[in-house]
Residue, then its C-alpha position, 0 to 999 in steps of 0.5 A: x417181542x420181535x427183539x426176543x426173536x432175533x436175539x435167538x436167532x442173529x443176536x446169538x450168532x453175533x455173540x458168538x462171533x459166527x454171524x457170517x455162518x449162522x443166525x438167518x436164512x442167508x444162502x451159504x450159511x448153515x441152517x437150522x430150521x424148525x416148522x411151527x403148526x400155529x393152528x392149535x389152540x394155544x396160538x389163539x387168538x393170534x394178533x401176532x405170530x411172533x408174539x404167540x411163538x414166543x409167549x405160547x409155543x410149545x414142543x407139540x407145535x414143532x412139526x419139522x426140525x431141519x439141522x444142517x439140511x438133515x430132518x430130525x423130526x418129520x410131520x411130529x415124529x423124530x427121524x431115526x430115532x427109536x423112541x421106546x428104545x430111549x425111554x427104557x434106556x432113560x428109565x434104566x439109568x434113572x433107576x440105577x441113580x435113584x438111590x442115590x437121590x432120593x433119601 
């Protein structure tokens, strides 16, 4: 399972030939970081946090998200996003295209 985590981080950067800029928490590199709360039922029992993260991790486990040092999610809440407006706009778009998708 550690190979899967590596593939998702440094491995992805290597494929893009960007391993000197991204892919690991190293001084001078751009970093996107997520903070996971493993104290939830889907992480129990925990024998290996890496295995649990890969096989059982869920969006609700993500408490904080930072992209290039900027917080996008803090304590489980999106930062600077009007969620009600996004949901309303998404529903409006779905309503407009639904007649073309459903016979």
